[in-house]
C-alpha positions as CSV (number, residue, x, y, z in Angstrom):
1,E,0.0,0.0,0.0
2,A,2.9,2.4,-0.6
3,V,5.0,4.2,-3.1
4,V,8.5,4.7,-1.8
5,R,11.4,6.8,-3.0
6,L,14.8,5.2,-2.3
7,A,18.0,7.2,-2.0
8,V,21.5,5.8,-2.6
9,Q,23.6,6.3,0.5
10,P,27.4,6.9,0.5
11,D,28.0,3.2,1.3
12,D,25.8,2.3,-1.8
13,S,23.0,1.0,0.4
14,L,19.4,2.1,-0.2
15,R,17.3,4.1,2.3
16,A,13.7,5.3,2.1
17,S,13.6,9.1,1.8
18,D,9.9,9.7,1.0
19,F,6.7,7.8,0.6
20,F,3.0,7.9,-0.3
21,V,0.3,5.7,1.3
22,P,-3.4,6.2,0.5
23,Y,-5.4,7.7,3.4
24,D,-7.7,4.6,3.4
25,A,-4.9,2.0,3.1
26,Q,-6.2,-0.1,6.0
27,H,-9.6,-0.3,4.3
28,L,-7.9,-1.2,1.0
29,N,-6.1,-4.0,2.7
30,E,-9.3,-5.4,4.0
31,W,-10.6,-6.1,0.5
32,D,-7.2,-6.6,-1.2
33,A,-7.3,-3.4,-3.3
34,D,-3.6,-2.7,-2.9
35,V,-2.2,0.3,-4.7
36,G,1.1,-1.6,-5.2
37,S,-0.4,-3.9,-7.9
38,G,0.6,-1.3,-10.4
39,A,4.0,0.1,-11.0
40,P,4.9,3.8,-10.9
41,V,6.0,5.7,-14.0
42,A,7.8,9.0,-14.0
43,L,6.6,11.7,-16.4
44,P,9.4,13.5,-18.4
45,S,9.8,16.9,-16.7
46,E,10.5,18.8,-19.9
47,H,6.9,18.0,-21.1
48,F,4.9,17.6,-17.9
49,G,4.7,19.7,-14.8
50,T,4.3,23.2,-13.5
51,E,6.3,25.7,-11.4
52,A,4.7,24.2,-8.2
53,H,5.1,20.5,-9.4
54,R,8.1,20.2,-11.7
55,N,8.6,16.4,-11.4
56,L,5.5,14.3,-11.7
57,M,4.8,10.6,-11.7
58,V,1.8,8.3,-12.2
59,Q,0.7,5.4,-9.9
60,V,-2.1,2.9,-10.4
61,G,-3.5,0.1,-8.4
62,K,-6.4,-2.4,-7.9
63,Q,-8.8,0.3,-6.6
64,G,-8.9,1.8,-10.0
65,Y,-7.7,5.4,-9.3
66,V,-4.9,6.9,-11.3
67,Y,-2.8,9.0,-9.0
68,L,-0.7,12.0,-10.1
69,L,2.1,12.4,-7.6
70,D,4.9,14.9,-7.1
71,R,8.2,13.0,-7.2
72,D,9.8,15.6,-4.9
73,H,7.0,15.4,-2.3
74,L,5.2,12.1,-2.6
75,G,2.6,13.1,0.1
76,G,3.2,10.8,3.1
77,F,0.1,9.4,4.8
78,A,-3.1,11.3,5.3
79,Q,-1.3,14.7,5.1
80,G,-3.9,16.2,2.8
81,A,-7.0,18.4,3.6
82,N,-9.1,16.9,6.3
83,G,-6.9,13.9,6.6
84,A,-7.0,12.8,3.0
85,D,-4.2,12.3,0.5
86,A,-1.6,15.1,0.0
87,I,-1.3,14.4,-3.7
88,V,-1.3,16.5,-6.9
89,S,-4.6,14.9,-8.2
90,R,-6.3,11.7,-8.9
91,I,-8.9,10.4,-11.4
92,G,-11.2,7.4,-11.4
93,P,-11.9,4.8,-10.4
94,Y,-11.9,3.3,-13.9
95,G,-10.8,-0.3,-13.1
96,G,-8.1,-2.2,-11.4
97,V,-4.5,-2.4,-12.8
98,W,-1.9,-5.1,-12.4
99,S,0.7,-3.6,-14.8
100,K,2.0,-0.1,-15.4
101,P,1.1,3.0,-17.6
102,A,2.8,4.1,-20.8
103,V,3.5,7.8,-21.6
104,W,3.5,9.8,-24.9
105,P,4.9,13.3,-24.2
106,G,4.0,14.7,-27.7
107,D,0.7,16.4,-28.7
108,G,0.3,17.9,-25.2
109,G,1.0,14.7,-23.3
110,Y,-0.9,11.4,-22.8
111,V,-0.9,8.6,-20.3
112,Y,-2.2,5.1,-21.2
113,V,-3.5,2.5,-18.8
114,A,-4.8,-1.0,-19.5
115,T,-7.2,-2.1,-16.7
116,A,-8.0,-5.7,-15.9
117,S,-11.1,-5.5,-13.7
118,G,-13.6,-3.3,-12.0
119,G,-11.1,-2.9,-9.2
120,N,-13.0,-4.5,-6.4
121,S,-11.5,-7.9,-6.5
122,A,-8.1,-9.4,-6.1
123,N,-8.8,-11.6,-9.1
124,G,-8.9,-9.7,-12.4
125,T,-11.6,-10.3,-15.0
126,S,-11.5,-7.7,-17.9
127,G,-11.2,-4.0,-18.3
128,Y,-10.4,-1.5,-21.1
129,L,-7.4,0.3,-22.6
130,R,-7.8,4.0,-21.6
131,A,-6.1,7.2,-22.7
132,Y,-5.7,10.2,-20.3
133,K,-4.8,13.7,-21.6
134,Y,-2.5,15.8,-19.5
135,G,-3.4,19.4,-18.6
136,V,-4.0,21.7,-15.7
137,D,-7.2,22.5,-13.8
138,G,-8.7,25.9,-13.1
139,S,-6.3,26.5,-10.3
140,G,-3.3,25.6,-12.4
141,T,-2.8,22.2,-10.8
142,P,-1.6,19.3,-13.0
143,A,-4.4,16.9,-13.8
144,L,-5.3,14.0,-16.1
145,A,-8.6,13.8,-18.0
146,L,-10.0,10.5,-19.5
147,V,-10.4,11.1,-23.2
148,T,-11.2,7.6,-24.6
149,S,-11.6,3.9,-23.8
150,S,-11.1,1.0,-26.1
151,A,-14.2,-0.3,-28.0
152,D,-13.6,-3.9,-26.9
153,A,-12.5,-5.3,-23.5
154,F,-9.0,-6.2,-22.4
155,G,-8.8,-9.4,-20.3
156,F,-6.8,-10.0,-17.2
157,S,-3.1,-10.5,-18.0
158,S,-3.1,-8.1,-20.9
159,G,0.2,-6.3,-20.8
160,P,1.3,-2.8,-20.2
161,P,1.5,-0.7,-23.4
162,A,4.6,0.8,-25.0
163,V,4.9,3.8,-27.3
164,T,7.0,4.2,-30.4
165,S,7.5,7.5,-32.2
166,D,9.8,9.8,-34.1
167,G,10.8,11.9,-31.1
168,T,7.8,14.0,-30.1
169,A,6.8,14.7,-33.7
170,S,3.0,14.9,-34.0
171,G,1.4,12.0,-35.9
172,T,4.3,9.6,-35.5
173,A,3.3,7.8,-32.3
174,L,2.0,4.3,-32.1
175,L,0.7,2.5,-29.0
176,W,1.7,-1.2,-28.8
177,I,0.1,-3.6,-26.4
178,V,-0.4,-7.4,-25.9
179,W,-4.1,-8.1,-25.8
180,S,-5.2,-11.2,-23.9
181,P,-8.7,-12.5,-23.4
182,D,-8.1,-13.9,-19.8
183,G,-5.5,-15.2,-17.4
184,S,-4.8,-18.2,-19.6
185,G,-3.3,-16.0,-22.4
186,N,-4.7,-18.2,-25.1
187,G,-5.8,-16.4,-28.3
188,A,-3.7,-13.3,-27.5
189,Q,-2.8,-10.6,-30.0
190,L,-0.2,-7.9,-30.5
191,R,-2.0,-4.7,-31.4
192,A,-0.9,-1.2,-32.4
193,Y,-3.2,1.9,-32.1
194,D,-2.7,5.5,-33.0
195,A,-1.3,7.0,-29.7
196,V,-3.5,10.1,-30.2
197,P,-7.2,9.2,-30.3
198,V,-9.0,9.8,-33.6
199,D,-12.5,11.3,-33.3
200,G,-12.5,10.3,-29.6
201,A,-11.6,6.7,-30.2
202,F,-8.6,4.4,-30.5
203,A,-7.7,3.7,-34.2
204,L,-6.4,0.2,-34.7
205,R,-3.5,0.2,-37.1
206,F,-2.1,-3.4,-36.7
207,S,-3.1,-6.7,-35.2
208,A,-1.4,-10.1,-35.2
209,P,-2.1,-13.4,-33.3
210,I,0.7,-14.4,-31.0
211,G,-0.7,-17.6,-29.4
212,Q,-0.4,-17.8,-25.7
213,A,0.7,-14.5,-24.1
214,A,2.8,-14.2,-21.1
215,K,1.1,-12.5,-18.1
216,F,1.3,-8.7,-18.2
217,S,4.1,-8.8,-20.8
218,S,5.1,-5.5,-22.5
219,P,6.3,-5.5,-26.1
220,G,10.1,-5.0,-26.6
221,I,11.2,-2.3,-29.0
222,D,14.6,-2.1,-30.7
223,A,16.0,-1.1,-34.1
224,N,12.6,-0.5,-35.7
225,R,11.4,-4.0,-34.6
226,V,8.8,-5.1,-32.1
227,Y,9.4,-8.2,-30.1
228,V,7.0,-10.3,-28.0
229,G,7.8,-13.3,-25.7
230,T,5.1,-15.9,-25.3
231,R,4.2,-18.1,-22.4
232,D,5.1,-21.2,-24.4
233,G,8.7,-20.1,-24.9
234,R,8.7,-18.4,-28.2
235,L,10.1,-15.0,-29.2
236,L,8.2,-13.3,-32.0
237,G,9.6,-10.4,-34.0
238,F,7.6,-7.9,-36.1
239,G,8.9,-5.3,-38.6
240,A,8.2,-3.5,-41.8
241,P,8.1,-3.5,-44.7
242,V,6.8,-7.1,-45.2
243,D,5.8,-8.6,-48.5
244,A,2.9,-10.7,-47.2
245,P,1.3,-12.8,-49.9
246,L,-2.2,-12.5,-48.3
247,S,-3.7,-10.0,-45.9
248,A,-6.9,-9.7,-43.9
249,R,-8.4,-7.7,-41.0
250,P,-9.1,-9.3,-37.6
251,L,-12.7,-10.0,-36.7
252,A,-14.2,-8.6,-33.5
253,F,-17.6,-10.1,-32.8
254,P,-20.4,-8.3,-30.9
255,T,-21.3,-9.4,-27.4
256,T,-23.2,-12.7,-27.8
257,T,-25.4,-14.5,-25.3
258,V,-24.0,-17.9,-24.2
259,G,-25.5,-20.6,-26.4
260,Q,-26.4,-18.2,-29.2
261,S,-24.4,-17.2,-32.2
262,S,-23.1,-14.2,-34.2
263,L,-21.8,-14.3,-37.8
264,L,-19.1,-12.2,-39.4
265,T,-17.2,-12.6,-42.7
266,A,-13.4,-12.8,-43.1
267,T,-12.0,-11.4,-46.3
268,F,-8.5,-12.3,-47.5
269,T,-6.9,-10.2,-50.2
270,A,-4.1,-11.6,-52.4
271,N,-1.0,-9.3,-52.6
272,Q,0.5,-11.6,-55.1
273,D,-0.6,-14.7,-57.0
274,V,-1.2,-17.3,-54.3
275,T,-3.1,-20.6,-53.6
276,V,-5.3,-20.8,-50.5
277,S,-5.6,-24.5,-49.6
278,S,-7.9,-24.2,-46.5
279,L,-9.3,-22.1,-43.7
280,A,-9.4,-23.3,-40.1
281,T,-9.9,-21.9,-36.5
282,N,-8.1,-23.0,-33.3
283,N,-10.9,-22.4,-30.8
284,L,-14.2,-24.3,-30.6
285,A,-16.1,-21.0,-29.9
286,F,-15.3,-20.0,-33.5
287,T,-16.2,-22.0,-36.6
288,V,-15.6,-21.2,-40.3
289,G,-17.8,-22.3,-43.1
290,S,-17.1,-22.9,-46.8
291,S,-15.1,-20.2,-48.4
292,S,-15.9,-18.3,-51.6
293,P,-14.4,-19.3,-53.9
294,P,-14.2,-22.8,-52.4
295,A,-10.7,-23.8,-51.1
296,P,-8.4,-24.8,-52.5
297,A,-8.5,-21.6,-54.6
298,R,-6.0,-19.9,-56.8
299,L,-6.1,-16.1,-56.3
300,L,-4.5,-13.6,-58.6
301,T,-3.0,-10.4,-57.2
302,G,-5.9,-8.2,-56.0
303,Q,-8.5,-11.0,-55.8
304,T,-10.2,-11.9,-52.6
305,L,-11.4,-15.0,-50.7
306,T,-14.1,-14.8,-48.1
307,G,-15.1,-17.2,-45.3
308,P,-18.1,-17.0,-42.9
309,V,-17.1,-17.2,-39.3
310,T,-19.6,-18.1,-36.5
311,F,-19.0,-17.2,-32.9
312,T,-20.9,-19.4,-30.4
313,P,-19.6,-18.7,-26.8
314,G,-19.9,-21.5,-24.3
315,T,-19.0,-19.4,-21.3
316,A,-19.4,-15.8,-20.3
317,G,-16.4,-13.5,-20.7
318,L,-13.7,-12.6,-23.3
319,I,-12.7,-15.3,-25.8
320,G,-9.9,-15.1,-28.3
321,G,-8.8,-17.3,-31.2
322,N,-7.3,-17.4,-34.7
323,L,-8.6,-18.0,-38.2
324,T,-5.7,-19.3,-40.4
325,A,-5.5,-19.4,-44.1
326,E,-3.1,-22.1,-45.3
327,I,-1.2,-21.0,-48.4
328,D,1.8,-22.1,-50.6
329,G,4.6,-22.8,-48.2
330,G,3.1,-21.2,-45.1
331,S,0.1,-19.8,-43.3
332,V,-1.6,-16.4,-42.6
333,P,-3.5,-16.1,-39.3
334,I,-5.8,-13.3,-38.2
335,G,-7.2,-12.7,-34.8
336,L,-10.8,-13.5,-33.6
337,T,-12.3,-11.9,-30.5
338,G,-15.7,-12.0,-28.9
339,T,-17.4,-11.7,-25.5
340,G,-19.9,-14.2,-24.2
341,Q,-22.7,-12.7,-22.2
342,S,-24.4,-14.7,-19.4
343,A,-27.8,-16.1,-20.3
344,A,-28.8,-15.5,-16.7
345,A,-29.0,-12.2,-14.8
346,Q,-25.8,-10.6,-13.6
347,L,-25.4,-7.5,-11.3
348,A,-22.4,-5.2,-11.5
349,A,-21.6,-1.9,-9.7
350,T,-20.0,1.1,-11.4
351,P,-17.8,2.4,-9.9
352,P,-17.1,-0.6,-7.8
353,A,-16.0,1.5,-4.8
354,L,-16.6,5.1,-3.5
355,S,-13.7,7.0,-2.0
356,F,-14.8,10.4,-0.7
357,G,-11.4,11.7,0.2
358,G,-11.2,14.4,3.0
359,V,-14.2,16.3,4.3
360,A,-14.2,19.0,7.0
361,V,-16.1,18.1,10.2
362,N,-19.5,19.7,10.0
363,G,-18.6,21.2,6.6
364,P,-20.2,20.7,3.2
365,P,-20.9,17.0,2.7
366,A,-19.4,15.0,-0.2
367,L,-21.6,13.1,-2.6
368,G,-20.9,9.9,-4.6
369,T,-23.0,7.9,-7.0
370,A,-22.9,4.2,-8.1
371,V,-24.9,2.5,-10.8
372,L,-26.2,-1.0,-10.2
373,M,-26.4,-2.5,-13.6
374,N,-27.9,-5.8,-14.8
375,T,-25.4,-6.9,-17.4
376,G,-27.1,-10.3,-18.0
377,T,-29.9,-11.2,-20.4
378,A,-32.5,-12.1,-17.7
379,S,-34.3,-10.1,-15.0
380,L,-33.1,-10.1,-11.4
381,T,-34.9,-9.4,-8.2
382,I,-33.6,-7.3,-5.2
383,T,-33.8,-9.6,-2.1
384,G,-32.0,-7.4,0.4
385,V,-30.1,-4.1,0.9
386,T,-27.6,-3.3,3.7
387,L,-26.6,0.4,4.0
388,P,-23.4,1.8,5.5
389,G,-23.8,3.4,8.9
390,P,-23.2,7.1,9.9
391,P,-21.8,9.4,8.8
392,Y,-23.0,7.9,5.5
393,T,-26.5,8.2,4.2
394,V,-27.8,6.5,1.0
395,T,-30.7,7.9,-0.9
396,N,-32.9,6.0,-3.4
397,P,-31.5,2.5,-2.8
398,P,-33.3,-0.2,-4.7
399,A,-36.4,-1.5,-2.9
400,V,-36.5,-5.1,-1.8
401,G,-38.7,-7.0,-4.2
402,S,-38.0,-4.6,-7.1
403,V,-36.9,-6.0,-10.4
404,I,-34.1,-4.8,-12.7
405,G,-34.4,-6.0,-16.3
406,P,-31.7,-6.9,-18.7
407,G,-29.5,-3.9,-19.5
408,E,-31.2,-1.8,-16.9
409,G,-29.6,0.0,-14.0
410,R,-30.4,1.8,-10.8
411,T,-28.5,4.9,-9.6
412,V,-27.7,5.1,-5.9
413,T,-26.4,8.3,-4.2
414,A,-24.3,8.2,-1.0
415,T,-23.6,11.2,1.2
416,F,-20.6,11.6,3.5
417,A,-21.3,14.2,6.2
418,P,-18.9,13.6,9.2
419,T,-19.5,15.2,12.5
420,A,-16.2,14.0,14.1
421,V,-12.6,13.6,13.1
422,G,-11.5,10.2,11.8
423,L,-11.5,7.6,9.0
424,F,-14.9,6.2,8.2
425,T,-15.4,3.0,6.1
426,G,-18.4,0.9,5.3
427,E,-20.2,-1.0,2.6
428,L,-23.3,-0.8,0.5
429,E,-24.4,-4.4,0.0
430,V,-27.2,-5.3,-2.4
431,A,-28.4,-8.9,-2.5
432,T,-30.3,-10.2,-5.5
433,S,-31.5,-13.3,-7.1
434,A,-28.3,-13.2,-9.2
435,G,-25.9,-12.8,-6.3
436,I,-24.5,-10.1,-4.0
437,V,-22.7,-6.9,-4.9
438,E,-20.7,-4.9,-2.4
439,V,-19.7,-1.3,-2.9
440,P,-17.0,-0.3,-0.3
441,V,-17.1,3.3,0.8
442,S,-14.4,5.3,2.6
443,G,-13.8,8.9,3.7
444,S,-11.7,10.9,6.0
445,A,-12.8,13.8,8.3
446,G,-10.7,16.4,9.9
447,T,-10.8,20.0,11.2
448,P,-10.1,22.2,8.2
449,G,-6.9,24.1,7.7
450,R,-6.9,27.8,8.4
451,L,-4.4,30.3,7.0
452,E,-3.2,33.1,9.2
453,I,-0.6,35.8,8.1
454,T,1.4,38.0,10.4
455,P,2.0,40.8,10.2
456,S,-0.6,41.8,7.6
457,T,1.0,45.2,7.2
458,I,4.8,45.9,6.8
459,A,5.8,49.5,7.2
460,F,9.4,50.0,6.0
461,G,9.4,53.7,7.0
462,P,12.0,56.0,5.3
463,V,14.7,54.2,3.2
464,V,17.4,56.2,1.5
465,A,16.9,56.1,-2.3
466,G,19.5,53.8,-3.8
467,S,19.7,51.6,-0.8
468,S,17.4,48.8,0.4
469,A,15.7,47.3,3.4
470,A,14.2,43.8,4.0
471,A,11.3,42.6,6.1
472,T,9.5,39.3,6.5
473,F,6.0,38.0,7.2
474,R,4.8,34.5,8.1
475,L,2.1,32.2,6.8
476,T,0.8,29.7,9.4
477,N,-1.7,26.9,9.1
478,T,-3.5,27.0,12.5
479,G,-6.1,24.4,11.5
480,G,-6.1,20.7,11.7
481,S,-5.6,19.8,8.1
482,A,-3.2,20.7,5.3
483,L,-4.1,23.6,3.1
484,T,-3.0,24.6,-0.4
485,I,-2.1,28.0,-1.6
486,T,-4.3,28.6,-4.6
487,K,-3.3,32.2,-5.4
488,S,0.0,34.0,-4.8
489,K,0.6,37.4,-6.4
490,P,3.8,39.0,-5.1
491,P,4.3,42.8,-5.4
492,A,5.0,43.8,-9.0
493,S,3.8,47.4,-9.5
494,G,7.3,48.8,-9.9
495,T,7.3,50.9,-6.7
496,G,10.4,49.4,-5.3
497,F,8.9,46.3,-3.5
498,T,10.1,42.9,-4.6
499,A,9.8,39.4,-3.2
500,T,13.1,37.6,-2.5
501,T,11.4,34.3,-1.6
502,S,9.0,32.2,-3.7
503,L,5.5,31.2,-2.7
504,V,4.2,29.3,-5.8
505,E,0.6,28.5,-6.3
506,G,-0.1,24.8,-5.4
507,T,2.2,25.0,-2.3
508,T,0.9,22.7,0.5
509,V,1.1,23.9,4.1
510,L,0.7,21.1,6.6
511,A,-1.3,21.6,9.8
512,G,0.8,23.6,12.3
513,A,3.4,24.4,9.7
514,S,4.7,27.9,8.8
515,L,6.3,29.5,5.8
516,T,8.3,32.8,6.0
517,Q,8.4,35.2,3.0
518,T,10.8,38.1,2.6
519,V,10.2,41.4,0.8
520,R,12.8,43.9,-0.1
521,F,12.2,47.7,-0.5
522,A,14.7,49.5,-2.7
523,P,13.2,52.9,-3.6
524,E,14.6,54.9,-6.5
525,P,12.5,58.1,-6.5
526,L,11.7,60.1,-3.4
527,G,8.3,60.0,-1.7
528,A,5.8,57.5,-0.3
529,R,5.3,54.2,-1.9
530,S,3.0,51.2,-1.4
531,D,2.2,47.8,-2.9
532,A,0.7,44.4,-1.7
533,W,1.2,40.7,-1.8
534,L,-2.1,38.9,-2.5
535,I,-2.5,35.4,-1.1
536,T,-5.5,32.9,-1.1
537,A,-5.7,29.4,0.2
538,D,-8.3,26.6,-0.2
539,D,-9.3,26.9,3.5
540,G,-12.3,29.1,2.9
541,S,-10.9,32.1,4.7
542,G,-10.9,34.2,1.5
543,P,-8.2,36.4,0.0
544,H,-5.4,37.8,2.3
545,T,-3.6,41.0,1.6
546,V,-0.1,41.8,3.0
547,T,0.1,45.6,2.7
548,L,3.6,47.1,2.0
549,T,4.4,50.8,2.6
550,G,7.6,52.8,2.6
551,T,9.2,56.1,1.8
552,G,12.1,57.0,-0.4
553,A,14.3,59.5,1.6
554,R,17.2,61.7,0.7
555,S,20.7,60.9,1.8
556,I,22.1,63.3,4.5
557,A,25.9,63.9,4.4
558,L,27.4,64.5,7.9
559,A,29.8,67.4,8.4
560,P,33.3,66.5,9.5
561,R,34.1,66.6,13.2
562,P,34.9,70.2,14.0
563,E,38.2,71.0,15.8
564,V,36.9,73.1,18.6
565,S,37.5,73.1,22.3
566,S,35.1,71.3,24.4
567,S,33.9,71.3,27.9
568,T,33.9,68.0,29.8
569,A,31.5,66.5,32.3
570,A,33.0,63.7,34.3
571,V,31.5,61.1,36.7
572,T,33.7,58.9,38.8
573,G,32.3,55.6,39.9
574,A,33.1,53.4,42.9
575,D,35.5,51.3,40.8
576,G,37.6,54.3,39.9
577,L,36.4,54.5,36.3
578,T,35.6,58.0,35.1
579,L,33.2,58.5,32.2
580,T,34.0,61.7,30.3
581,S,31.6,63.1,27.8
582,P,33.0,66.0,25.8
583,Y,30.6,68.4,24.2
584,Y,31.1,69.5,20.6
585,E,29.0,72.2,19.2
586,G,26.4,70.7,16.9
587,Y,27.2,67.1,18.1
588,P,25.9,66.9,21.7
589,G,26.7,63.6,23.4
590,R,28.1,61.8,20.4
591,F,31.5,61.1,21.7
592,V,32.2,59.2,24.9
593,K,35.6,58.2,26.3
594,A,36.6,56.5,29.5
595,N,39.6,57.4,31.6
596,K,41.0,55.3,34.5
597,V,41.8,57.5,37.5
């Protein structure tokens, strides 16, 4: 449940120097939703980041959230507002991850993640390949936005993607990934998509069957070749150009009810004169009929051969296979994919978990919604509903005895309104004739942060033109949770006031912590001057103004000490030390000397 930064010590040992643990880590452990199932990936700083967060990284896990972290300040444990995460941002949950993201820094920046489940189970099922666009939110904080998901599902054990490109040149990037239907890896494919979504969707550019994929295997890239290792001990290499005698597109069947069938037609095109001796499939869920023209068939360059392929799933879930055309001296396989849908009712929750983050005690409540969807082909009946306890309330839960038809859903809204400090977890449990679905809920409550600035006015007084003076003020978080500086506008009116320290927007101030800022006043012209430093935090206290005033004064040259006689007043103390104060006209009391008597 942790992301840890290790530092190399002088003796070459490793030592933890920073970490991040989700605020609800204990709750995640209880249902095996560890954040460590996915691997961290650093984002290249020259393309991602802001002044406040120069070095970013992405972390994913089983819960389905995509975390954007600051590599220089990972966030610790529960250091954020109201006891939540002190992270840059997060998005989701969009499905559990057992691999790692890929990154494309061109075209504004993208992050790609292949999920392998809904995220509420230690055992993966299937998910989707998703693309996230990098940007900043309204406050200038780095954030990721989901821009597209694959049209078909990716099964558990599908590998992490990899990107190839010509540097960061737009239009040159391809996203390579090993697609697998399930944990067995049978019927897997190597696929390539455009890295930048086209019309809001992934554009498939290449697909090839690879047999049995290794679990969570990423393609290897070298010297304009793509390499894939398989679970049965083979290493496959792919490159271009290739003078293939026959070509065809893979077939992706629509979701089909178990026991029923769907039909698609495979079309093979001859790139040179070739003889097709037969067509065959390698999975009983797919069958091929008689081809047209009938095999064996002699095709001239440009001619086609078609074959009807029927998909009849025997089980629910993703299924993969091959259709192979046997030709002169070889074979040409294409991929077949389909999804079997249960003939019975099946209930699923989206998202599979609700994480409310941090909420201030007695502050505005947080809302979350989950959709209970019947993904099967038969109706189901609600037989029982168990709601999470306070501080959670659930509105419009499904009524016991109500029926959810095939393809129908019910939206449930949960409210988190804490009245005490702490971590609060629970579950929404819905029992049906098709089984039980549990939606874990978690949230943290704390006293809010509060920004105080002292002093709020700095009066420099007279400062000789051409010289300078410095003064400081302090920002202190006197509340119980971390706060974030959302606006920092230092003096910049050209009146002689300048900030010599940096308070960047996005700076986090932990509970009880302070930051000291320094302002320099260096007047050029004479006369009164003023400016201000404007600061706002996310604590709800509103804008703060540090008022700066000062006066540019003339330089006064002192006359040389006059050579005049003086009168002296002497006082002799008990220790025999006499203090003598001569009086010079125009300089009363300036010179003091001590004489021992």
